[in-house]
Each structure stands twice: as C-alpha cells, then as structure tokens.
N, C-alpha and C positions, 0 to 999 in steps of 0.2 A: 170667634165670629168676625173679628176685624182683620184677620190675617189677609194680607194683600191689598187692603184698603188704603187708598191714597188720600182721597178727600180734597185734593187741590181745587177741583172745579167748584165744589160746593163752597169752599172757603172764599173763592173769588166772588161768588154770588153774595155771600154774607158781607163781604167788604163793601158792597154797594149800599148797605143799610147801617153798618156799624162804623161810626167815626173813629179815626185813628186816635189811639190813646184812651179810648173809653174803658171803663171798668166793666169787666165781663165775668159773669158767673156761668160756668159750664155745669149743667146738671147731668149727672151720669157720665163721668169722664172715662170710665173703663180703664183701658191701659194707657190713655193719655195721648193718643195720636193727634186728635184735633187740638187738645190743650197745648201741646208743644208748638203747633203751627200758629195758633191764636196768640200765643205769648210773644211772637215776633212783632206784633202791631198793637197789642192791647195790654192793659193791666189785668191779668187773668187770675181768676180764682177757680180752681178745679174742685169738684165735689163728686162724691159717690156714696151710696149707702153701704158699700162694701169696704170695710177697713183693709182687706187684702189688696184691693186695687190701689188704695191710697199709699199703703206701705211699699208696694212694688214700685210705684212712681217715685216715691221719696228716696229710694235707693240710689237712683241716678240723678235726682233733682232735689237735693236736700233743702234748698231755699224756696221751693215751690210753696205757694199759698194754697193750701188744701183744707177742705172742710168735709166732715162726714155728715151728709145730709140725705134725708129722704126727699125724693122729688115731689111728694105730695104735700108734706107739711113745711118743708124748707125752713126749718127752725134755726134762724139766725137773726140777729139784730142789725146786721149789715145791710146796706142798700147798694145797688149796682145800676150802671147805665144800661146794661144789656143782660138778659138771661138767654142762654144758648143751649140747645140740646140737639143731638144728632141721633134720631131714631131711638130715643130713650122713653119719651112719654107714651109711646105706643104699647109699652109693657104695663101700663096702668089700666085698671078697669075704667069704665066710663065715669063712674062716680068719683074715683080717684083723680081722673084727668080734670074733671070740673073743679075739684078742690085745689088741684095744683094751679090751674089758671087763676083762680080767685086769689090764691096766695102770691103768685108771681106779680100780679097787679099791685099788691101791697109792697113787695120787696124791690121792685124796679123803681128807679127815680122818675119824677115827672118828666115827660118827654122821652123816656127810655124805651128800649126796643126789646121785644120778645121775638127770638128767631129760633124756630123749631122745624125739624124735618121728620117725615113719616114715610113708611112704605104705604103706597096707595092700594086701596082695595076695600073690601067689605067683609064683615064677620070677625070671628075670633078663633084663634087656635093656640095650642100649646106645643112647643117644641122643647123636649127635654125639661119639662116642668117650668118653662119660661113662657109667660103669656104674651101673645101678639094680638093687639086689637087694631084692626085696619079701618081706615076712614078714607073717604075722598076729601079733597080740599073743600068742596061745597058742604058736605055733611059736617065737617069739623067746624066750619064757619057758622053753620046753623046752630050747632051745639053751643058754641061760645056766645053767640048772640042771645041765646035763651038764658045764660047764667051770668054774663057780665053786662052791667048797664052800658048802653051804647055811648054815653057821655064819658066813659072811663078810658076808651081806646079808639084807635083808628086802624083799619086794615090797610097795610101798605102793599102786601103781596100774598097771594096764595097760588103758587105756580108749580106745574109739573116739571120734573127733570128726569134724566136717565142716570141711574146708578149702575144697574146691570143690564137693563133693557129699557127701551123707550117708554116714558111715562110710568115707570114703576114706583116713582117716589114723588113727593111734593114737599115744598117748604112753605111755611106760614110765617109772615112777619106782621107783628102788631106794634103800634106805638101807643104808649100810655099818654093820656092827655096831660098837658102841662099844668 
C-alpha cells in the first residue's frame, strides 16, 4: 500500500510540532518509510502489531529500536515525547480508537505531542479484509472531546492536506497538558 509513497511533505508538517531530538514512538510503522526519515531528527522507536514488519525492517537496520505493539493497548512501560502515526489509527473501530487515544495520553510525557494522520471522509469499508474508518477532522475532534477530559490535552492543529488529491487527508496534533 505504501509503494511510491514519499511522505516528505507530511514530515515537514510534523517537524513544525515535534522538537528536534524528541523521543518518538511510531505506531504502525509498516515497512518503515516514515521511521527511517524520522530517525534523522528524532530518537525514534518503531512499532507494529506485525512481527513480520519488524523482522523485515531489522534485516537492514539491526540496531533499530522496535517494539511489537498493538495500537489500541500500547502495552509498554516506556514513555515518549511524541506518538506519531500515519494513516494507521483509521484501521481501528471507533471503540478501539477511543481506547487508543486514552492509552496514548497515558504513554506520552507531560507536554508531549500526539501527531496522527487520517484519510478524510465518512463511513467504514473493508479492502482485502483491512478495515478503513473515515472521519473528518471535526468529527474526530468531537469524538476525542467526548472521551478525553479537556484538561488533559490541547488541540494544536486539525488541518486538511493533499496526499493524492486536494483535502483527501488531514492531520491531528494534540499536546498533553504539562
């Protein structure tokens, strides 16, 4: 699914919110394209629920810091300055997404950043047994506001961008209260 994907524009946006040298956990690293680019400026930890993706990445990057994690439960005792995902959380059901955001607030350091991207839209579909749940930025913010206490985070951005065509995607940036 990521063949031909560059992601450079998106990572330039992320750099506006993520301080250089920050510890970053990437949820759902897949083949590691973003992970590799993020590792140039950040102390990066990659994660995926698929052991196959982790092993594939380790073949060429044996010193990489990788964790096998589910994006819902994020079962780790480690804490990070940033949690990043690129169109990963949209594979979760609405209930799983709620649980993931609740857990992310626990895992990110005070003052830390949650940076996530989504395909923009409405509804749910399956493509080759893979779930895609679509949101608009406003709908996702409303969902988060219902499940996370407002004093726990601040919305820094919820902006549309073009990955394949105008406004087909959006990024969401939250900062955990200090």
